[in-house]
py3Dmol code that shows the C-alpha trace and the ligand (Angstrom):
import py3Dmol

protein = """\
ATOM      1  CA  MET A   1       8.755 -60.464 273.273  1.00  0.00           C
ATOM      2  CA  ARG A   2      10.648 -57.345 271.992  1.00  0.00           C
ATOM      3  CA  ILE A   3      13.284 -56.384 274.496  1.00  0.00           C
ATOM      4  CA  ALA A   4      15.694 -53.751 274.907  1.00  0.00           C
ATOM      5  CA  VAL A   5      19.070 -54.305 276.411  1.00  0.00           C
ATOM      6  CA  ALA A   6      20.682 -51.074 277.502  1.00  0.00           C
ATOM      7  CA  GLY A   7      24.617 -51.731 277.692  1.00  0.00           C
ATOM      8  CA  ALA A   8      24.120 -54.477 275.191  1.00  0.00           C
ATOM      9  CA  THR A   9      27.736 -54.591 274.237  1.00  0.00           C
ATOM     10  CA  GLY A  10      29.170 -54.794 277.715  1.00  0.00           C
ATOM     11  CA  ASN A  11      29.982 -57.542 279.819  1.00  0.00           C
ATOM     12  CA  ILE A  12      26.519 -58.591 281.624  1.00  0.00           C
ATOM     13  CA  GLY A  13      24.622 -56.692 278.652  1.00  0.00           C
ATOM     14  CA  SER A  14      26.066 -59.134 276.093  1.00  0.00           C
ATOM     15  CA  PHE A  15      25.216 -62.310 278.053  1.00  0.00           C
ATOM     16  CA  THR A  16      21.739 -61.010 278.610  1.00  0.00           C
ATOM     17  CA  VAL A  17      21.387 -60.405 274.848  1.00  0.00           C
ATOM     18  CA  ALA A  18      22.404 -63.952 274.059  1.00  0.00           C
ATOM     19  CA  ALA A  19      20.037 -65.465 276.893  1.00  0.00           C
ATOM     20  CA  LEU A  20      16.969 -63.605 275.326  1.00  0.00           C
ATOM     21  CA  GLU A  21      17.922 -64.586 271.765  1.00  0.00           C
ATOM     22  CA  HIS A  22      18.469 -68.124 272.922  1.00  0.00           C
ATOM     23  CA  GLU A  23      14.751 -68.180 274.005  1.00  0.00           C
ATOM     24  CA  GLY A  24      13.680 -66.579 270.807  1.00  0.00           C
ATOM     25  CA  HIS A  25      13.071 -63.183 271.883  1.00  0.00           C
ATOM     26  CA  ASP A  26      13.463 -60.122 269.365  1.00  0.00           C
ATOM     27  CA  VAL A  27      16.244 -58.106 270.924  1.00  0.00           C
ATOM     28  CA  VAL A  28      17.048 -54.442 270.652  1.00  0.00           C
ATOM     29  CA  ARG A  29      20.606 -53.535 271.327  1.00  0.00           C
ATOM     30  CA  ILE A  30      21.196 -50.146 272.880  1.00  0.00           C
ATOM     31  CA  SER A  31      24.932 -48.980 273.178  1.00  0.00           C
ATOM     32  CA  ARG A  32      26.714 -45.772 271.983  1.00  0.00           C
ATOM     33  CA  SER A  33      28.846 -47.737 269.979  1.00  0.00           C
ATOM     34  CA  LEU A  34      25.531 -48.919 268.303  1.00  0.00           C
ATOM     35  CA  GLY A  35      24.402 -45.473 267.677  1.00  0.00           C
ATOM     36  CA  VAL A  36      22.106 -45.055 270.837  1.00  0.00           C
ATOM     37  CA  ASP A  37      23.365 -42.532 273.640  1.00  0.00           C
ATOM     38  CA  LEU A  38      21.369 -42.438 276.787  1.00  0.00           C
ATOM     39  CA  SER A  39      23.235 -39.367 277.974  1.00  0.00           C
ATOM     40  CA  THR A  40      21.811 -37.436 275.183  1.00  0.00           C
ATOM     41  CA  GLY A  41      18.818 -39.368 274.310  1.00  0.00           C
ATOM     42  CA  GLU A  42      20.260 -39.635 270.423  1.00  0.00           C
ATOM     43  CA  GLY A  43      18.371 -42.789 268.818  1.00  0.00           C
ATOM     44  CA  LEU A  44      16.466 -43.594 271.916  1.00  0.00           C
ATOM     45  CA  ASP A  45      13.013 -43.043 270.735  1.00  0.00           C
ATOM     46  CA  GLU A  46      13.571 -45.000 267.542  1.00  0.00           C
ATOM     47  CA  ALA A  47      15.279 -48.012 269.552  1.00  0.00           C
ATOM     48  CA  LEU A  48      12.384 -48.380 271.902  1.00  0.00           C
ATOM     49  CA  HIS A  49       9.682 -48.495 269.248  1.00  0.00           C
ATOM     50  CA  GLY A  50       7.558 -51.327 269.771  1.00  0.00           C
ATOM     51  CA  VAL A  51       9.537 -52.540 273.014  1.00  0.00           C
ATOM     52  CA  ASP A  52       7.814 -54.636 275.889  1.00  0.00           C
ATOM     53  CA  ALA A  53      10.612 -54.471 278.142  1.00  0.00           C
ATOM     54  CA  VAL A  54      14.195 -52.771 278.869  1.00  0.00           C
ATOM     55  CA  VAL A  55      16.974 -54.198 280.857  1.00  0.00           C
ATOM     56  CA  ASP A  56      19.562 -51.615 281.987  1.00  0.00           C
ATOM     57  CA  ALA A  57      23.185 -53.034 282.348  1.00  0.00           C
ATOM     58  CA  THR A  58      24.705 -49.784 281.271  1.00  0.00           C
ATOM     59  CA  ASN A  59      27.756 -48.388 283.429  1.00  0.00           C
ATOM     60  CA  ALA A  60      29.545 -45.378 284.391  1.00  0.00           C
ATOM     61  CA  PRO A  61      33.392 -44.241 283.958  1.00  0.00           C
ATOM     62  CA  PRO A  62      35.404 -43.680 286.971  1.00  0.00           C
ATOM     63  CA  LEU A  63      34.229 -40.185 288.446  1.00  0.00           C
ATOM     64  CA  ASP A  64      33.988 -38.570 291.637  1.00  0.00           C
ATOM     65  CA  GLU A  65      30.422 -38.964 293.670  1.00  0.00           C
ATOM     66  CA  ALA A  66      28.741 -36.195 292.385  1.00  0.00           C
ATOM     67  CA  ALA A  67      29.653 -36.560 288.726  1.00  0.00           C
ATOM     68  CA  THR A  68      28.699 -40.323 289.078  1.00  0.00           C
ATOM     69  CA  VAL A  69      25.288 -39.591 290.648  1.00  0.00           C
ATOM     70  CA  ALA A  70      24.842 -37.012 288.006  1.00  0.00           C
ATOM     71  CA  HIS A  71      25.848 -39.411 285.262  1.00  0.00           C
ATOM     72  CA  PHE A  72      23.512 -42.489 286.271  1.00  0.00           C
ATOM     73  CA  GLY A  73      20.758 -39.654 286.821  1.00  0.00           C
ATOM     74  CA  ARG A  74      20.753 -38.515 283.480  1.00  0.00           C
ATOM     75  CA  ILE A  75      20.949 -41.717 281.565  1.00  0.00           C
ATOM     76  CA  THR A  76      18.497 -43.151 283.851  1.00  0.00           C
ATOM     77  CA  GLY A  77      16.233 -40.271 283.659  1.00  0.00           C
ATOM     78  CA  ASN A  78      16.400 -40.167 279.594  1.00  0.00           C
ATOM     79  CA  LEU A  79      15.903 -43.871 279.433  1.00  0.00           C
ATOM     80  CA  LEU A  80      12.587 -43.933 282.055  1.00  0.00           C
ATOM     81  CA  ALA A  81      11.338 -40.984 279.987  1.00  0.00           C
ATOM     82  CA  ALA A  82      11.664 -42.645 276.658  1.00  0.00           C
ATOM     83  CA  GLU A  83      10.258 -45.640 277.893  1.00  0.00           C
ATOM     84  CA  ALA A  84       7.259 -43.939 279.201  1.00  0.00           C
ATOM     85  CA  ARG A  85       6.586 -42.211 275.820  1.00  0.00           C
ATOM     86  CA  ALA A  86       6.983 -45.886 274.098  1.00  0.00           C
ATOM     87  CA  GLY A  87       4.739 -47.549 276.435  1.00  0.00           C
ATOM     88  CA  VAL A  88       7.247 -49.934 277.835  1.00  0.00           C
ATOM     89  CA  ARG A  89       5.584 -52.107 280.457  1.00  0.00           C
ATOM     90  CA  HIS A  90       8.511 -53.245 282.499  1.00  0.00           C
ATOM     91  CA  HIS A  91      12.001 -51.514 283.630  1.00  0.00           C
ATOM     92  CA  VAL A  92      14.649 -53.957 284.993  1.00  0.00           C
ATOM     93  CA  LEU A  93      17.634 -52.481 286.588  1.00  0.00           C
ATOM     94  CA  LEU A  94      20.805 -54.325 287.293  1.00  0.00           C
ATOM     95  CA  SER A  95      21.983 -52.976 290.603  1.00  0.00           C
ATOM     96  CA  ILE A  96      24.594 -54.144 293.502  1.00  0.00           C
ATOM     97  CA  VAL A  97      24.037 -56.071 296.547  1.00  0.00           C
ATOM     98  CA  GLY A  98      24.843 -53.908 299.833  1.00  0.00           C
ATOM     99  CA  ILE A  99      24.927 -50.415 298.305  1.00  0.00           C
ATOM    100  CA  ASP A 100      22.753 -48.925 301.040  1.00  0.00           C
ATOM    101  CA  ARG A 101      25.059 -50.429 303.621  1.00  0.00           C
ATOM    102  CA  VAL A 102      28.068 -48.489 302.589  1.00  0.00           C
ATOM    103  CA  GLY A 103      28.837 -44.913 302.297  1.00  0.00           C
ATOM    104  CA  GLY A 104      31.655 -43.047 300.698  1.00  0.00           C
ATOM    105  CA  ASN A 105      32.197 -45.225 297.419  1.00  0.00           C
ATOM    106  CA  ALA A 106      31.024 -42.972 294.422  1.00  0.00           C
ATOM    107  CA  HIS A 107      29.824 -45.745 292.093  1.00  0.00           C
ATOM    108  CA  TYR A 108      27.392 -47.020 294.817  1.00  0.00           C
ATOM    109  CA  ALA A 109      26.303 -43.456 295.274  1.00  0.00           C
ATOM    110  CA  GLY A 110      25.227 -43.529 291.678  1.00  0.00           C
ATOM    111  CA  LYS A 111      23.643 -46.841 291.618  1.00  0.00           C
ATOM    112  CA  ARG A 112      21.479 -45.619 294.590  1.00  0.00           C
ATOM    113  CA  GLU A 113      20.391 -42.828 292.448  1.00  0.00           C
ATOM    114  CA  GLN A 114      19.481 -45.138 289.683  1.00  0.00           C
ATOM    115  CA  GLU A 115      17.590 -47.126 292.109  1.00  0.00           C
ATOM    116  CA  ARG A 116      15.648 -44.111 293.536  1.00  0.00           C
ATOM    117  CA  LEU A 117      14.864 -42.913 289.937  1.00  0.00           C
ATOM    118  CA  VAL A 118      13.552 -46.381 288.693  1.00  0.00           C
ATOM    119  CA  ALA A 119      11.554 -47.039 292.045  1.00  0.00           C
ATOM    120  CA  GLU A 120       9.839 -43.396 292.024  1.00  0.00           C
ATOM    121  CA  GLY A 121       9.772 -43.619 287.984  1.00  0.00           C
ATOM    122  CA  PRO A 122       6.891 -43.835 285.509  1.00  0.00           C
ATOM    123  CA  VAL A 123       7.412 -47.462 284.272  1.00  0.00           C
ATOM    124  CA  PRO A 124       6.806 -50.773 286.346  1.00  0.00           C
ATOM    125  CA  TRP A 125       9.991 -52.100 287.207  1.00  0.00           C
ATOM    126  CA  THR A 126      12.145 -54.955 288.834  1.00  0.00           C
ATOM    127  CA  ILE A 127      15.689 -54.169 290.349  1.00  0.00           C
ATOM    128  CA  VAL A 128      17.774 -56.901 290.590  1.00  0.00           C
ATOM    129  CA  PRO A 129      20.961 -56.541 292.996  1.00  0.00           C
ATOM    130  CA  ALA A 130      23.820 -58.658 292.260  1.00  0.00           C
ATOM    131  CA  THR A 131      26.886 -59.297 293.990  1.00  0.00           C
ATOM    132  CA  GLN A 132      30.483 -58.907 292.566  1.00  0.00           C
ATOM    133  CA  PHE A 133      31.219 -60.671 289.440  1.00  0.00           C
ATOM    134  CA  HIS A 134      33.728 -63.517 289.011  1.00  0.00           C
ATOM    135  CA  ASP A 135      35.995 -61.245 286.973  1.00  0.00           C
ATOM    136  CA  PHE A 136      35.800 -58.257 289.477  1.00  0.00           C
ATOM    137  CA  ALA A 137      39.017 -59.002 291.295  1.00  0.00           C
ATOM    138  CA  ALA A 138      41.237 -58.796 288.551  1.00  0.00           C
ATOM    139  CA  MET A 139      39.413 -55.483 286.940  1.00  0.00           C
ATOM    140  CA  VAL A 140      39.911 -54.049 290.539  1.00  0.00           C
ATOM    141  CA  ALA A 141      43.808 -55.180 290.491  1.00  0.00           C
ATOM    142  CA  GLY A 142      44.025 -53.810 286.670  1.00  0.00           C
ATOM    143  CA  TRP A 143      42.931 -50.228 288.202  1.00  0.00           C
ATOM    144  CA  THR A 144      46.207 -49.794 290.225  1.00  0.00           C
ATOM    145  CA  GLU A 145      48.618 -52.026 288.069  1.00  0.00           C
ATOM    146  CA  SER A 146      51.887 -50.311 287.471  1.00  0.00           C
ATOM    147  CA  ASP A 147      55.422 -51.807 287.176  1.00  0.00           C
ATOM    148  CA  GLY A 148      54.047 -55.253 288.001  1.00  0.00           C
ATOM    149  CA  VAL A 149      52.339 -53.909 291.432  1.00  0.00           C
ATOM    150  CA  ALA A 150      48.811 -53.762 292.143  1.00  0.00           C
ATOM    151  CA  THR A 151      46.620 -52.736 295.221  1.00  0.00           C
ATOM    152  CA  ILE A 152      43.542 -54.823 295.969  1.00  0.00           C
ATOM    153  CA  PRO A 153      41.334 -54.599 299.034  1.00  0.00           C
ATOM    154  CA  PRO A 154      40.544 -57.886 301.203  1.00  0.00           C
ATOM    155  CA  LEU A 155      36.989 -57.662 300.771  1.00  0.00           C
ATOM    156  CA  LEU A 156      34.737 -60.548 301.389  1.00  0.00           C
ATOM    157  CA  VAL A 157      32.283 -61.303 298.537  1.00  0.00           C
ATOM    158  CA  GLN A 158      30.268 -64.003 297.176  1.00  0.00           C
ATOM    159  CA  PRO A 159      30.906 -63.459 293.546  1.00  0.00           C
ATOM    160  CA  ILE A 160      28.795 -64.550 290.462  1.00  0.00           C
ATOM    161  CA  ALA A 161      29.517 -65.754 286.837  1.00  0.00           C
ATOM    162  CA  PRO A 162      28.415 -63.046 284.318  1.00  0.00           C
ATOM    163  CA  GLY A 163      26.721 -65.509 282.338  1.00  0.00           C
ATOM    164  CA  ASP A 164      24.549 -66.355 285.243  1.00  0.00           C
ATOM    165  CA  VAL A 165      23.475 -62.652 285.763  1.00  0.00           C
ATOM    166  CA  GLY A 166      22.653 -62.607 282.152  1.00  0.00           C
ATOM    167  CA  ASP A 167      20.530 -65.431 282.428  1.00  0.00           C
ATOM    168  CA  VAL A 168      18.786 -64.162 285.427  1.00  0.00           C
ATOM    169  CA  LEU A 169      18.020 -60.723 283.953  1.00  0.00           C
ATOM    170  CA  ALA A 170      16.578 -62.237 280.851  1.00  0.00           C
ATOM    171  CA  GLU A 171      14.458 -64.583 282.837  1.00  0.00           C
ATOM    172  CA  VAL A 172      13.093 -61.345 285.025  1.00  0.00           C
ATOM    173  CA  ALA A 173      12.717 -59.274 281.814  1.00  0.00           C
ATOM    174  CA  VAL A 174      10.239 -61.750 280.184  1.00  0.00           C
ATOM    175  CA  GLY A 175       8.133 -61.925 283.328  1.00  0.00           C
ATOM    176  CA  GLU A 176       5.898 -59.481 285.388  1.00  0.00           C
ATOM    177  CA  PRO A 177       7.494 -56.277 286.995  1.00  0.00           C
ATOM    178  CA  GLN A 178       8.259 -57.483 290.733  1.00  0.00           C
ATOM    179  CA  GLY A 179       9.850 -54.655 292.505  1.00  0.00           C
ATOM    180  CA  ARG A 180      12.795 -55.376 294.561  1.00  0.00           C
ATOM    181  CA  TYR A 181      14.078 -58.891 293.530  1.00  0.00           C
ATOM    182  CA  ALA A 182      16.115 -61.174 295.755  1.00  0.00           C
ATOM    183  CA  ASP A 183      19.901 -60.646 295.919  1.00  0.00           C
ATOM    184  CA  VAL A 184      21.210 -62.749 293.287  1.00  0.00           C
ATOM    185  CA  ALA A 185      24.927 -64.281 294.289  1.00  0.00           C
ATOM    186  CA  GLY A 186      27.409 -67.151 293.443  1.00  0.00           C
ATOM    187  CA  PRO A 187      27.462 -70.298 295.392  1.00  0.00           C
ATOM    188  CA  ASP A 188      30.392 -69.640 297.717  1.00  0.00           C
ATOM    189  CA  PRO A 189      32.065 -66.770 299.874  1.00  0.00           C
ATOM    190  CA  GLN A 190      35.643 -65.713 298.397  1.00  0.00           C
ATOM    191  CA  ASP A 191      38.446 -63.274 299.481  1.00  0.00           C
ATOM    192  CA  LEU A 192      38.979 -60.675 296.806  1.00  0.00           C
ATOM    193  CA  VAL A 193      42.750 -60.930 297.232  1.00  0.00           C
ATOM    194  CA  ASP A 194      42.596 -64.687 296.509  1.00  0.00           C
ATOM    195  CA  MET A 195      40.234 -64.251 293.565  1.00  0.00           C
ATOM    196  CA  ALA A 196      42.888 -61.660 292.135  1.00  0.00           C
ATOM    197  CA  ARG A 197      45.827 -63.887 292.774  1.00  0.00           C
ATOM    198  CA  ARG A 198      44.223 -66.883 291.115  1.00  0.00           C
ATOM    199  CA  THR A 199      42.774 -64.868 288.101  1.00  0.00           C
ATOM    200  CA  LEU A 200      45.900 -63.251 287.425  1.00  0.00           C
ATOM    201  CA  SER A 201      47.859 -66.492 287.595  1.00  0.00           C
ATOM    202  CA  ALA A 202      45.322 -68.583 285.289  1.00  0.00           C
ATOM    203  CA  ARG A 203      45.624 -65.835 282.760  1.00  0.00           C
ATOM    204  CA  GLY A 204      49.599 -66.209 283.054  1.00  0.00           C
ATOM    205  CA  HIS A 205      49.799 -62.406 284.170  1.00  0.00           C
ATOM    206  CA  THR A 206      52.572 -62.028 286.957  1.00  0.00           C
ATOM    207  CA  VAL A 207      51.482 -59.190 289.421  1.00  0.00           C
ATOM    208  CA  LYS A 208      52.443 -58.490 293.069  1.00  0.00           C
ATOM    209  CA  LEU A 209      49.425 -57.871 294.666  1.00  0.00           C
ATOM    210  CA  VAL A 210      49.407 -55.601 297.892  1.00  0.00           C
ATOM    211  CA  PRO A 211      46.291 -56.037 299.983  1.00  0.00           C
ATOM    212  CA  THR A 212      45.030 -52.666 301.315  1.00  0.00           C
ATOM    213  CA  TRP A 213      41.918 -50.776 302.466  1.00  0.00           C
ATOM    214  CA  ALA A 214      43.576 -47.733 301.063  1.00  0.00           C
ATOM    215  CA  GLY A 215      41.741 -46.824 297.685  1.00  0.00           C
ATOM    216  CA  LEU A 216      38.487 -46.842 296.320  1.00  0.00           C
ATOM    217  CA  PHE A 217      37.255 -49.713 298.724  1.00  0.00           C
ATOM    218  CA  GLY A 218      38.035 -48.598 302.565  1.00  0.00           C
ATOM    219  CA  PRO A 219      37.746 -50.239 305.840  1.00  0.00           C
ATOM    220  CA  GLU A 220      34.017 -49.578 305.906  1.00  0.00           C
ATOM    221  CA  MET A 221      33.377 -52.395 303.585  1.00  0.00           C
ATOM    222  CA  ALA A 222      35.213 -54.882 305.698  1.00  0.00           C
ATOM    223  CA  GLY A 223      33.043 -57.532 307.087  1.00  0.00           C
ATOM    224  CA  PRO A 224      29.677 -59.050 305.442  1.00  0.00           C
ATOM    225  CA  VAL A 225      28.466 -55.701 303.999  1.00  0.00           C
ATOM    226  CA  LEU A 226      28.579 -57.138 300.557  1.00  0.00           C
ATOM    227  CA  MET A 227      27.231 -60.656 301.166  1.00  0.00           C
ATOM    228  CA  PRO A 228      23.957 -61.528 300.005  1.00  0.00           C
ATOM    229  CA  GLY A 229      20.653 -61.941 301.974  1.00  0.00           C
ATOM    230  CA  GLU A 230      19.413 -65.081 303.594  1.00  0.00           C
ATOM    231  CA  ASP A 231      16.746 -65.216 300.821  1.00  0.00           C
ATOM    232  CA  ALA A 232      19.174 -64.625 297.965  1.00  0.00           C
ATOM    233  CA  ARG A 233      18.909 -66.506 294.707  1.00  0.00           C
ATOM    234  CA  ILE A 234      21.947 -68.598 294.272  1.00  0.00           C
ATOM    235  CA  ALA A 235      23.423 -69.039 290.837  1.00  0.00           C
ATOM    236  CA  PRO A 236      24.960 -72.313 289.785  1.00  0.00           C
ATOM    237  CA  THR A 237      28.777 -71.501 288.461  1.00  0.00           C
ATOM    238  CA  THR A 238      31.335 -71.490 291.117  1.00  0.00           C
ATOM    239  CA  PHE A 239      34.506 -69.229 291.105  1.00  0.00           C
ATOM    240  CA  ASP A 240      36.561 -72.372 290.035  1.00  0.00           C
ATOM    241  CA  ASP A 241      34.280 -73.457 287.341  1.00  0.00           C
ATOM    242  CA  TRP A 242      34.530 -69.939 285.743  1.00  0.00           C
ATOM    243  CA  LEU A 243      38.261 -69.843 286.243  1.00  0.00           C
ATOM    244  CA  ALA A 244      38.526 -73.070 284.456  1.00  0.00           C
ATOM    245  CA  THR A 245      36.735 -71.906 281.545  1.00  0.00           C
ATOM    246  CA  ALA A 246      36.382 -68.316 281.061  1.00  0.00           C
ATOM    247  CA  SER A 247      39.394 -66.421 283.014  1.00  0.00           C
TER     248      SER A 247
END
"""
ligand_1 = """\
48
NAP
N 31.462 -55.401 288.275
C 30.743 -55.815 289.289
O 31.213 -56.662 289.914
C 29.236 -55.399 289.459
C 28.551 -56.281 290.440
C 26.972 -55.898 290.398
C 26.486 -55.283 289.433
N 27.254 -54.314 288.574
C 26.801 -53.376 287.888
O 26.456 -54.065 286.449
C 26.306 -52.968 285.295
C 27.052 -53.276 284.249
O 28.475 -53.664 284.363
P 29.286 -54.217 283.206
O 30.761 -54.624 283.957
O 28.357 -55.331 282.383
O 29.554 -52.941 282.105
P 30.345 -52.789 281.085
O 30.861 -54.045 280.412
O 31.245 -51.363 281.286
O 29.195 -52.253 279.623
C 28.652 -50.996 279.843
C 27.738 -50.976 278.602
O 26.974 -49.716 278.860
C 26.966 -49.199 277.575
N 27.010 -47.805 277.756
C 27.786 -46.815 278.756
N 27.269 -45.566 278.486
C 26.308 -45.564 277.673
C 25.477 -44.511 277.250
N 25.572 -43.030 277.619
N 24.430 -44.786 276.417
C 24.362 -45.980 275.814
N 25.022 -46.981 276.253
C 26.133 -46.819 277.150
C 28.294 -49.870 277.021
O 28.559 -49.468 275.501
P 29.005 -48.081 274.847
O 30.491 -47.975 275.432
O 29.290 -48.624 273.338
O 28.310 -46.964 274.941
C 28.572 -51.077 277.200
O 27.652 -51.904 276.363
C 26.985 -51.702 286.234
O 25.738 -50.741 286.389
C 27.326 -52.128 287.612
O 26.998 -51.213 288.608
C 28.436 -54.559 288.506
"""
view = py3Dmol.view(width=600, height=400)
view.addModel(protein, "pdb")
view.setStyle({"model": 0}, {"cartoon": {"style": "trace"}})
view.addModel(ligand_1, "xyz")
view.setStyle({"model": 1}, {"stick": {}})
view.zoomTo()
view.show()
């Protein structure tokens, strides 16, 4: 099959490209650095020529809620319209578990807008909600790190390896559209503070971590709001396995 990956140079997009190519599919890579901009539509019609399915693993820069919703709305609308023109038969969106259970988070509001446009859009679709990635804790600490100190919310998560997310997206993309897919998660619940401490330690990076609900993730995210549903698809790679090989 000929499959386009939007966000092909990113964390999950690059694993998705690798998984699809491993199975012998013809992969079209989409990202601004490769000359295709979903915000403007530049290069998009050419990129989607002859494409059967599209995986959307793009991201948004940190913006306020209105700007994030506008950003995801623009790139998703442009992508879906181009897919309809090209006769693409399946749109696969990478989303996040639990975004309907949490208000006040700009990124989640943007992802909800993406989901709405996909579900109401012109192309048959599958939405794949994933839990936080194994590298999420260190990334969050990095957002506030200054003079050797970083804040981190004590979130309860059940993180998943980026490579496992790429494998699921590649598998879903070559199948029939399924609507809302099961939550996709890693094998074990984790505390985000502990994950950050262990990841930074494995990287030999000394940072004092300050657990707090002040910041982008507030107390409305305490408890099991980000945990996968009971029918979740559980991916194989544990946080410990990932830490030992990829941190
Ligand atoms: N982090 C988590 O724990 C987590 C958990 C579940 C789901 N997610 C979701 O996973 C998705 C992917 O995250 P990620 O960390 O893999 O993203 P990432 O590493 O930041 O990669 C984003 C990709 O999108 C491309 N891109 C951005 N704007 C674009 C545009 N206007 N036109 C074309 N390409 C564009 C980037 O390439 P260029 O810069 O070259 O354009 C890059 O290839 C996000 O939507 C996020 O909500 C994240």
